[in-house]
Every structure is written in structure tokens, then in C-alpha cells.
VOVEXSE-702928 format. One record per residue (C-alpha): x, y, z. Coordinates in steps of 0.2 Angstrom, whole numbers, plus 5000, padded with zeros to 4 digits. Layout:
! VOVEXSE-702928
XYZ;...
! end
This chain:
! VOVEXSE-702928
540657314912;541657154912;541257004901;541856844910;540656714904;541156614888;539456624880;539356744865;537456754869;537756824886;538856944877;537556994864;536257024878;537457144887;538057224870;536157274867;535857344885;536457514882;538257504890;539657614884;540857484883;541157294887;542757234893;543057044888;544156984901;545556874895;546556874911;545356804923;544056714912;544056554903;544256634886;545256564872;545656654856;544156574847;542956624861;543656804861;543356814842;541556754845;541356874858;541857014847;540756964833;539356954845;539557144849;539857194831;538057234827;537857344842;538357534847;539457474861;541457494862;542257314863;543757314874;544857164878;546057124892;547557014888;548156894900;549856974902;551057094894;551656974880;551957034863;551356874855;549756874864;549557064860;549857024842;548556874842;547156984850;547457134838;547357004823;545756944830;545057114827;545157194844;545557374843;545557424861;546657324872;546957334891;548657264897;548757214915;550057234928;551057374920;552257434934;553357554926;553657674911;554757534904;553257414904;552257544896;553457564882;553457374879;551657374878;551657524865;552857434855;551857274855;550357374849;551157434833;551957374817;553857424813;554657534814;553757604828;553457434836;553657244834;551957184830;552057044817;551257074800;549856944795;548557064789;548056954774;547656814786;546756904800;545056984804;545857144810;546257194792;544657094786;545856994776;546657144767;544957214763;545257374773;546257504762;547957544768;547757444784;549557424787;549957614786;548357654796;548357524810;549257624823;547757754822;546457614824;547057544840;546857604858;548057554872;547557554890;548757494903;548257444920;549057514936;548657394950;550157384961;550957504974;552557514962;551357564948;550557704958;552357774962;552757784944;550957834938;551457994931;552857924921;551757784914;550357904910;551558014900;552257874889;551857914870;550657794864;549857754881;548057814877;547257774894;547557704912;546357574920;546557564939;546357394947;545957424966;545957234970;547657194965;548257364972;547557324989;548457164989;550057244984;549857364999;549657225011;547657255012;547057105002;545157105000;545057285006;544757394990;543857525000;545257545013;545657735014;547357705009;546857614993;545557734989;546857874991;548057784980;546757764967;546357954968;548157994967;548357904950;546757984944;547458154947;549158114939;548358034923;547358194921;548858294923;549758204909;548158224898;547758034898;546057974901;545857864916;544657744924;544457624938;543457464943;542257494956;540657374958;539957464973;538957614966;539457744980;541257694976;540957724958;540157884960;541457944972;542957904959;541857994945;541858144957;543658134959;543958144940;543857974933;543357974915;542557804916;542057664929;541857484926;540357454937;539957264935;540257094927;539156974920;539556824929;539356944946;537657004941;537056824938;537856764954;536956904965;535256894956;535156704957;535656724976;534256844978;533056724969;533656584981;533356684997;531656744992;530956584986;531956434994;531656405012;533256355017;534256455004;535756394994;537256494999;537856395014;
! end
């Protein structure tokens, strides 16, 4: 599930709930570097995989997020194999990539307390690139085959918008495009998942071969639950 609130206590509540992973959303949530580091610390004591989405494919941001101690990153708006290769380079130290070296200063290496961190860092990170445009769907097979891309995360909302179907994530054409990406990723041997808050849609994507589904967001859960309380207990309601 997404973590979009800026409160580490909310993150800790979600981290201890039994979810497989939490996706801290640096793209659409009001989260700065200090807040994301607090979110990672809030999750550290629980058996949940911390994943962080960066705001954009920017090597400087990727470097900073990795230095915070994030090991699994989602890079949004990857539209081509060239974009995917740029993301791979941002994730790794030279000679494979271009990540700046600051291990003595950063939580990622526990301030140089992790033995051989610089040599091993590439084995300790996971890169998930986000396919969320018609152009990316057309290039999905090539993107999934890029060496260093570990996973694909499909974003139906932006995909629908790019197809002229904004707000229609469940449109048959959008669903077909998502399933096309799932199939191509599996052919490439790359794990693949999708965002789907509607339970029936999530189950359909799992049946189609998705390895994981992002099924909720903390802020959305709070919004729907408080609306239900208002509908039950407040005579006039609060949504109008």
C-alpha cells in the first residue's frame, strides 16, 4: 500500500499491520528528505519491505534517496529503454553507474559500518521502473529487458490519461494495456505489479499474472473511513 501521509506514526501503524510492502510516495505526497528518512526508521522494526517512489528520474534525487537508506526505489514515468538505462545508472556506483559516493556520511552504509558497502551496494538495491503511458506500453518489452531493471510497476491512472481516458482506469482499453505489460514483463523474466484499489480489479490483475498489487493508500483509507462515519452518525453528512 501507499504511504502518502507525512506522519511516521501512521507509517508505523501500517508497517505493523502485516502488509508485504509499504510504498512511500515521494512523487505525490508532501514528503521531503527528512520526512522520508523518518518513515524508513518507523518501518525498520517490522517485517515489511520499505519501498520509496522518487518524484522523477533525476540522478541527484535517486542518489539522495539511496543515501537515506532506501534500498528499493520506484522511478516514475519511464517511457523507453533509454529512460530505464538512465535509471539503472543512477542506482549504481561507477563503473556501472553514476551514483555519487558519500557512504561515510549516509545512513545507507550506516556511516561506513557496513563491511564492503561500496563493493556490495549494487547487490543491496532494487530498481522498479514505472510504466504509465501509451509510449511506455509500446516499449514495455524493451524496458523490462534492460539489465538492472528488477521490476515493473504499472500506473493505470496516468496510463489512462495518456490514452485520452483520464479518470477511467477500468476502461477496457486501459485494462488491456495493463495486461499487455504484465505479459511482456513476465516474458522478460521481470517481476511486475500494478496499482489497483478496487478489489475486483486487483484480483483480475493477479489472475492475469501480476506478481504484486498495490491495493490501498493510507490517506485514502482514512478518507473513506471518516466519510462512512459521517454518513452513519451525522444527520446532514459532511461531503457536500
